[in-house]
VEXVOMAR-347958 format. One record per atom (N, C-alpha, C): atom name; chain; x, y, z. Coordinates in steps of 0.05 Angstrom, whole numbers, plus 5000, padded with zeros to 4 digits. Layout:
% VEXVOMAR-347958
@atome:CA&chaine:A&u:X&v:Y&w:Z
...
//
This chain:
% VEXVOMAR-347958
@atome:N&chaine:A&u:3746&v:3434&w:1203
@atome:CA&chaine:A&u:3741&v:3426&w:1180
@atome:C&chaine:A&u:3757&v:3400&w:1176
@atome:N&chaine:A&u:3776&v:3395&w:1199
@atome:CA&chaine:A&u:3784&v:3362&w:1204
@atome:C&chaine:A&u:3764&v:3345&w:1206
@atome:N&chaine:A&u:3744&v:3351&w:1222
@atome:CA&chaine:A&u:3722&v:3337&w:1228
@atome:C&chaine:A&u:3706&v:3329&w:1202
@atome:N&chaine:A&u:3706&v:3350&w:1185
@atome:CA&chaine:A&u:3685&v:3343&w:1156
@atome:C&chaine:A&u:3701&v:3327&w:1142
@atome:N&chaine:A&u:3728&v:3334&w:1141
@atome:CA&chaine:A&u:3745&v:3312&w:1124
@atome:C&chaine:A&u:3747&v:3279&w:1133
@atome:N&chaine:A&u:3746&v:3279&w:1158
@atome:CA&chaine:A&u:3738&v:3252&w:1172
@atome:C&chaine:A&u:3716&v:3237&w:1165
@atome:N&chaine:A&u:3693&v:3255&w:1168
@atome:CA&chaine:A&u:3666&v:3247&w:1160
@atome:C&chaine:A&u:3663&v:3242&w:1133
@atome:N&chaine:A&u:3677&v:3252&w:1109
@atome:CA&chaine:A&u:3675&v:3253&w:1085
@atome:C&chaine:A&u:3690&v:3227&w:1077
@atome:N&chaine:A&u:3715&v:3223&w:1094
@atome:CA&chaine:A&u:3723&v:3195&w:1087
@atome:C&chaine:A&u:3712&v:3172&w:1100
@atome:N&chaine:A&u:3701&v:3175&w:1128
@atome:CA&chaine:A&u:3681&v:3155&w:1130
@atome:C&chaine:A&u:3662&v:3144&w:1116
@atome:N&chaine:A&u:3644&v:3170&w:1102
@atome:CA&chaine:A&u:3623&v:3163&w:1085
@atome:C&chaine:A&u:3636&v:3146&w:1057
@atome:N&chaine:A&u:3656&v:3156&w:1046
@atome:CA&chaine:A&u:3663&v:3145&w:1019
@atome:C&chaine:A&u:3670&v:3115&w:1026
@atome:N&chaine:A&u:3683&v:3108&w:1051
@atome:CA&chaine:A&u:3691&v:3080&w:1055
@atome:C&chaine:A&u:3671&v:3061&w:1059
@atome:N&chaine:A&u:3645&v:3076&w:1071
@atome:CA&chaine:A&u:3623&v:3059&w:1076
@atome:C&chaine:A&u:3603&v:3057&w:1052
@atome:N&chaine:A&u:3601&v:3080&w:1033
@atome:CA&chaine:A&u:3594&v:3077&w:1010
@atome:C&chaine:A&u:3606&v:3053&w:0988
@atome:N&chaine:A&u:3630&v:3054&w:0989
@atome:CA&chaine:A&u:3649&v:3034&w:0973
@atome:C&chaine:A&u:3643&v:3005&w:0984
@atome:N&chaine:A&u:3639&v:3005&w:1011
@atome:CA&chaine:A&u:3635&v:2975&w:1018
@atome:C&chaine:A&u:3605&v:2966&w:1013
@atome:N&chaine:A&u:3585&v:2988&w:1017
@atome:CA&chaine:A&u:3563&v:2985&w:1009
@atome:C&chaine:A&u:3552&v:2976&w:0980
@atome:N&chaine:A&u:3569&v:2990&w:0962
@atome:CA&chaine:A&u:3566&v:2985&w:0932
@atome:C&chaine:A&u:3576&v:2954&w:0927
@atome:N&chaine:A&u:3599&v:2949&w:0935
@atome:CA&chaine:A&u:3612&v:2921&w:0938
@atome:C&chaine:A&u:3591&v:2897&w:0941
@atome:N&chaine:A&u:3581&v:2900&w:0969
@atome:CA&chaine:A&u:3562&v:2889&w:0984
@atome:C&chaine:A&u:3536&v:2883&w:0973
@atome:N&chaine:A&u:3525&v:2905&w:0961
@atome:CA&chaine:A&u:3498&v:2902&w:0953
@atome:C&chaine:A&u:3478&v:2898&w:0976
@atome:N&chaine:A&u:3481&v:2890&w:1000
@atome:CA&chaine:A&u:3461&v:2885&w:1022
@atome:C&chaine:A&u:3467&v:2904&w:1046
@atome:N&chaine:A&u:3477&v:2930&w:1045
@atome:CA&chaine:A&u:3484&v:2947&w:1068
@atome:C&chaine:A&u:3471&v:2970&w:1062
@atome:N&chaine:A&u:3456&v:2981&w:1083
@atome:CA&chaine:A&u:3439&v:3004&w:1083
@atome:C&chaine:A&u:3462&v:3027&w:1098
@atome:N&chaine:A&u:3467&v:3049&w:1085
@atome:CA&chaine:A&u:3482&v:3067&w:1096
@atome:C&chaine:A&u:3465&v:3091&w:1099
@atome:N&chaine:A&u:3468&v:3104&w:1126
@atome:CA&chaine:A&u:3450&v:3123&w:1132
@atome:C&chaine:A&u:3468&v:3146&w:1147
@atome:N&chaine:A&u:3466&v:3172&w:1141
@atome:CA&chaine:A&u:3483&v:3190&w:1147
@atome:C&chaine:A&u:3466&v:3214&w:1156
@atome:N&chaine:A&u:3466&v:3221&w:1181
@atome:CA&chaine:A&u:3448&v:3246&w:1193
@atome:C&chaine:A&u:3462&v:3253&w:1216
@atome:N&chaine:A&u:3451&v:3276&w:1234
@atome:CA&chaine:A&u:3457&v:3293&w:1250
@atome:C&chaine:A&u:3434&v:3287&w:1276
@atome:N&chaine:A&u:3443&v:3286&w:1296
@atome:CA&chaine:A&u:3424&v:3289&w:1319
@atome:C&chaine:A&u:3410&v:3319&w:1323
@atome:N&chaine:A&u:3423&v:3331&w:1310
@atome:CA&chaine:A&u:3416&v:3364&w:1319
@atome:C&chaine:A&u:3428&v:3383&w:1302
@atome:N&chaine:A&u:3421&v:3411&w:1297
@atome:CA&chaine:A&u:3434&v:3425&w:1283
@atome:C&chaine:A&u:3441&v:3450&w:1303
@atome:N&chaine:A&u:3468&v:3459&w:1301
@atome:CA&chaine:A&u:3487&v:3473&w:1319
@atome:C&chaine:A&u:3493&v:3505&w:1307
@atome:N&chaine:A&u:3486&v:3523&w:1319
@atome:CA&chaine:A&u:3496&v:3546&w:1307
@atome:C&chaine:A&u:3479&v:3561&w:1292
@atome:N&chaine:A&u:3463&v:3553&w:1281
@atome:CA&chaine:A&u:3447&v:3570&w:1260
@atome:C&chaine:A&u:3459&v:3584&w:1244
@atome:N&chaine:A&u:3481&v:3578&w:1225
@atome:CA&chaine:A&u:3497&v:3597&w:1207
@atome:C&chaine:A&u:3480&v:3609&w:1185
@atome:N&chaine:A&u:3488&v:3638&w:1183
@atome:CA&chaine:A&u:3467&v:3649&w:1165
@atome:C&chaine:A&u:3490&v:3665&w:1148
@atome:N&chaine:A&u:3484&v:3673&w:1121
@atome:CA&chaine:A&u:3508&v:3685&w:1111
@atome:C&chaine:A&u:3494&v:3715&w:1115
@atome:N&chaine:A&u:3518&v:3731&w:1121
@atome:CA&chaine:A&u:3511&v:3758&w:1128
@atome:C&chaine:A&u:3526&v:3779&w:1109
@atome:N&chaine:A&u:3533&v:3773&w:1086
@atome:CA&chaine:A&u:3542&v:3793&w:1070
@atome:C&chaine:A&u:3566&v:3778&w:1055
@atome:N&chaine:A&u:3583&v:3797&w:1040
@atome:CA&chaine:A&u:3604&v:3784&w:1021
@atome:C&chaine:A&u:3607&v:3797&w:0994
@atome:N&chaine:A&u:3617&v:3785&w:0979
@atome:CA&chaine:A&u:3623&v:3795&w:0948
@atome:C&chaine:A&u:3622&v:3776&w:0928
@atome:N&chaine:A&u:3602&v:3773&w:0914
@atome:CA&chaine:A&u:3596&v:3748&w:0895
@atome:C&chaine:A&u:3619&v:3752&w:0877
@atome:N&chaine:A&u:3626&v:3774&w:0864
@atome:CA&chaine:A&u:3652&v:3778&w:0846
@atome:C&chaine:A&u:3675&v:3768&w:0853
@atome:N&chaine:A&u:3681&v:3770&w:0875
@atome:CA&chaine:A&u:3710&v:3762&w:0888
@atome:C&chaine:A&u:3707&v:3735&w:0902
@atome:N&chaine:A&u:3685&v:3720&w:0902
@atome:CA&chaine:A&u:3676&v:3694&w:0911
@atome:C&chaine:A&u:3682&v:3692&w:0941
@atome:N&chaine:A&u:3676&v:3714&w:0954
@atome:CA&chaine:A&u:3675&v:3710&w:0987
@atome:C&chaine:A&u:3650&v:3717&w:0994
@atome:N&chaine:A&u:3645&v:3699&w:1018
@atome:CA&chaine:A&u:3618&v:3702&w:1033
@atome:C&chaine:A&u:3624&v:3708&w:1062
@atome:N&chaine:A&u:3609&v:3722&w:1077
@atome:CA&chaine:A&u:3617&v:3725&w:1108
@atome:C&chaine:A&u:3591&v:3713&w:1122
@atome:N&chaine:A&u:3597&v:3699&w:1140
@atome:CA&chaine:A&u:3580&v:3681&w:1152
@atome:C&chaine:A&u:3583&v:3688&w:1186
@atome:N&chaine:A&u:3557&v:3682&w:1196
@atome:CA&chaine:A&u:3550&v:3687&w:1223
@atome:C&chaine:A&u:3537&v:3664&w:1239
@atome:N&chaine:A&u:3542&v:3663&w:1265
@atome:CA&chaine:A&u:3528&v:3639&w:1278
@atome:C&chaine:A&u:3500&v:3656&w:1292
@atome:N&chaine:A&u:3475&v:3645&w:1289
@atome:CA&chaine:A&u:3451&v:3660&w:1297
@atome:C&chaine:A&u:3448&v:3650&w:1325
@atome:N&chaine:A&u:3463&v:3627&w:1335
@atome:CA&chaine:A&u:3454&v:3619&w:1359
@atome:C&chaine:A&u:3485&v:3602&w:1367
@atome:N&chaine:A&u:3486&v:3598&w:1396
@atome:CA&chaine:A&u:3506&v:3586&w:1408
@atome:C&chaine:A&u:3503&v:3558&w:1417
@atome:N&chaine:A&u:3478&v:3549&w:1408
@atome:CA&chaine:A&u:3462&v:3523&w:1420
@atome:C&chaine:A&u:3450&v:3509&w:1400
@atome:N&chaine:A&u:3437&v:3491&w:1405
@atome:CA&chaine:A&u:3422&v:3471&w:1389
@atome:C&chaine:A&u:3402&v:3495&w:1379
@atome:N&chaine:A&u:3387&v:3488&w:1351
@atome:CA&chaine:A&u:3367&v:3502&w:1337
@atome:C&chaine:A&u:3344&v:3482&w:1329
@atome:N&chaine:A&u:3327&v:3495&w:1320
@atome:CA&chaine:A&u:3304&v:3479&w:1310
@atome:C&chaine:A&u:3304&v:3469&w:1282
@atome:N&chaine:A&u:3329&v:3479&w:1270
@atome:CA&chaine:A&u:3329&v:3475&w:1242
@atome:C&chaine:A&u:3333&v:3446&w:1238
@atome:N&chaine:A&u:3314&v:3438&w:1213
@atome:CA&chaine:A&u:3318&v:3407&w:1206
@atome:C&chaine:A&u:3344&v:3398&w:1196
@atome:N&chaine:A&u:3352&v:3372&w:1195
@atome:CA&chaine:A&u:3372&v:3366&w:1188
@atome:C&chaine:A&u:3372&v:3343&w:1165
@atome:N&chaine:A&u:3385&v:3342&w:1149
@atome:CA&chaine:A&u:3384&v:3322&w:1128
@atome:C&chaine:A&u:3395&v:3294&w:1135
@atome:N&chaine:A&u:3373&v:3277&w:1120
@atome:CA&chaine:A&u:3378&v:3247&w:1127
@atome:C&chaine:A&u:3390&v:3241&w:1097
@atome:N&chaine:A&u:3415&v:3224&w:1096
@atome:CA&chaine:A&u:3422&v:3218&w:1068
@atome:C&chaine:A&u:3423&v:3187&w:1075
@atome:N&chaine:A&u:3417&v:3168&w:1055
@atome:CA&chaine:A&u:3417&v:3140&w:1055
@atome:C&chaine:A&u:3422&v:3125&w:1028
@atome:N&chaine:A&u:3434&v:3101&w:1029
@atome:CA&chaine:A&u:3438&v:3089&w:1006
@atome:C&chaine:A&u:3439&v:3060&w:1009
@atome:N&chaine:A&u:3426&v:3047&w:0988
@atome:CA&chaine:A&u:3426&v:3018&w:0993
@atome:C&chaine:A&u:3395&v:3003&w:0996
@atome:N&chaine:A&u:3396&v:2980&w:1005
@atome:CA&chaine:A&u:3370&v:2969&w:1013
@atome:C&chaine:A&u:3352&v:2986&w:1025
@atome:N&chaine:A&u:3327&v:2991&w:1019
@atome:CA&chaine:A&u:3304&v:3002&w:1038
@atome:C&chaine:A&u:3314&v:3034&w:1041
@atome:N&chaine:A&u:3332&v:3042&w:1026
@atome:CA&chaine:A&u:3338&v:3070&w:1034
@atome:C&chaine:A&u:3313&v:3091&w:1028
@atome:N&chaine:A&u:3294&v:3078&w:1011
@atome:CA&chaine:A&u:3272&v:3093&w:1006
@atome:C&chaine:A&u:3255&v:3097&w:1032
@atome:N&chaine:A&u:3257&v:3084&w:1048
@atome:CA&chaine:A&u:3246&v:3090&w:1079
@atome:C&chaine:A&u:3257&v:3120&w:1086
@atome:N&chaine:A&u:3273&v:3132&w:1079
@atome:CA&chaine:A&u:3285&v:3156&w:1090
@atome:C&chaine:A&u:3282&v:3179&w:1076
@atome:N&chaine:A&u:3259&v:3176&w:1057
@atome:CA&chaine:A&u:3251&v:3199&w:1043
@atome:C&chaine:A&u:3231&v:3219&w:1054
@atome:N&chaine:A&u:3233&v:3238&w:1048
@atome:CA&chaine:A&u:3211&v:3263&w:1062
@atome:C&chaine:A&u:3220&v:3276&w:1089
@atome:N&chaine:A&u:3204&v:3287&w:1100
@atome:CA&chaine:A&u:3203&v:3306&w:1124
@atome:C&chaine:A&u:3193&v:3290&w:1147
@atome:N&chaine:A&u:3209&v:3282&w:1173
@atome:CA&chaine:A&u:3197&v:3268&w:1194
@atome:C&chaine:A&u:3212&v:3276&w:1218
@atome:N&chaine:A&u:3200&v:3268&w:1240
@atome:CA&chaine:A&u:3212&v:3274&w:1264
@atome:C&chaine:A&u:3237&v:3258&w:1269
@atome:N&chaine:A&u:3256&v:3264&w:1280
@atome:CA&chaine:A&u:3281&v:3252&w:1282
@atome:C&chaine:A&u:3281&v:3223&w:1296
@atome:N&chaine:A&u:3263&v:3221&w:1310
@atome:CA&chaine:A&u:3257&v:3200&w:1326
@atome:C&chaine:A&u:3243&v:3182&w:1311
@atome:N&chaine:A&u:3237&v:3184&w:1288
@atome:CA&chaine:A&u:3228&v:3159&w:1272
@atome:C&chaine:A&u:3248&v:3148&w:1258
@atome:N&chaine:A&u:3271&v:3154&w:1255
@atome:CA&chaine:A&u:3293&v:3143&w:1243
@atome:C&chaine:A&u:3296&v:3116&w:1255
@atome:N&chaine:A&u:3294&v:3114&w:1284
@atome:CA&chaine:A&u:3302&v:3086&w:1294
@atome:C&chaine:A&u:3277&v:3065&w:1284
@atome:N&chaine:A&u:3249&v:3076&w:1282
@atome:CA&chaine:A&u:3227&v:3061&w:1274
@atome:C&chaine:A&u:3238&v:3056&w:1241
@atome:N&chaine:A&u:3249&v:3066&w:1227
@atome:CA&chaine:A&u:3252&v:3065&w:1199
@atome:C&chaine:A&u:3274&v:3043&w:1196
@atome:N&chaine:A&u:3299&v:3043&w:1216
@atome:CA&chaine:A&u:3319&v:3026&w:1213
@atome:C&chaine:A&u:3308&v:2999&w:1223
@atome:N&chaine:A&u:3294&v:3000&w:1242
@atome:CA&chaine:A&u:3280&v:2975&w:1252
@atome:C&chaine:A&u:3268&v:2959&w:1233
@atome:N&chaine:A&u:3246&v:2975&w:1216
@atome:CA&chaine:A&u:3233&v:2965&w:1192
@atome:C&chaine:A&u:3246&v:2958&w:1174
@atome:N&chaine:A&u:3273&v:2966&w:1171
@atome:CA&chaine:A&u:3286&v:2955&w:1146
@atome:C&chaine:A&u:3306&v:2930&w:1157
@atome:N&chaine:A&u:3311&v:2927&w:1178
@atome:CA&chaine:A&u:3323&v:2903&w:1190
@atome:C&chaine:A&u:3296&v:2883&w:1187
@atome:N&chaine:A&u:3276&v:2887&w:1200
@atome:CA&chaine:A&u:3255&v:2864&w:1201
@atome:C&chaine:A&u:3248&v:2856&w:1171
@atome:N&chaine:A&u:3252&v:2876&w:1157
@atome:CA&chaine:A&u:3246&v:2866&w:1125
@atome:C&chaine:A&u:3262&v:2848&w:1114
@atome:N&chaine:A&u:3288&v:2849&w:1121
@atome:CA&chaine:A&u:3308&v:2831&w:1113
@atome:C&chaine:A&u:3306&v:2798&w:1126
@atome:N&chaine:A&u:3286&v:2798&w:1149
@atome:CA&chaine:A&u:3292&v:2773&w:1165
@atome:C&chaine:A&u:3272&v:2750&w:1145
//
């Protein structure tokens, strides 16, 4: 949970900078999903859930890509994660 909080703080600072700057593209993603967490039970009335990991390693699950700023439209849709580099390069070259 500490790492989630650190990422959340880093994203907040990056977005704050990007909004003030107006010329910064912020991209947040992961290189892979790990664990395959799945809900396996719980009690909705008591606001409790039980979750288990379906894998102890990388999974084939897609990971989200969030973006904000100029050229953020390049990061919409579903694509192979290796396309992110080309999309970043395209955004940089468009600014030249």
